[in-house]
C-alpha positions, 0 to 999 in steps of 0.5 A, a space after each residue: 697768633 698772639 697766643 700761639 707765640 706765647 704757647 712757643 715762648 713758653 715752650 723754649 723757656 720750659 726746654 732751656 731750663 732742661 739740662 744737665 745730667 739725664 735720668 731717661 726712663 726707656 721701655 720699663 727702665 731707667 736708664 742710666 741706672 747709677 749716676 753720680 752728681 754734686 750737691 746744686 746740680 740739677 738732673 733732668 727726668 724724661 719719660 720716652 716710653 710711651 706709658 705714663 711713669 713716675 718718678 719716686 726718689 727716696 732719701 734713706 726711708 724719706 720721700 724727697 720727691 714724687 711725681 708723675 711723668 707723661 709720656 714724652 714729658 720731662 721735668 728736672 731737680 736740682 739736689 740741695 742734700 748729699 745721700 744716696 737717693 733710690 729712685 722707683 717707679 711706682 707704677 713698674 715696680 722692676 723699674 729702679 736706679 741711684 743718684 748718689 749726690 756727693 758735696 763738691 
């Protein structure tokens, strides 16, 4: 019983951290395809598909981050540097999105 309560508490802690703008992976597309956030703002990356995706973000030619996200999972990223990020899924080359991060 103690293990179940601990696992539930961990899930709640993770879920409570997942608030903010969402970039979802649905039907092999990113939704929305484009969004603007401020420096210091957190974006949630969600995989609503039944297949594995990754989120490969570029700032210019430099990889900013590259994560695998299993079906039904979510991750968050706080953007600390302004610029236009190109978001790709290396597993599905037709998937792309843009996140513009602006100074406040």
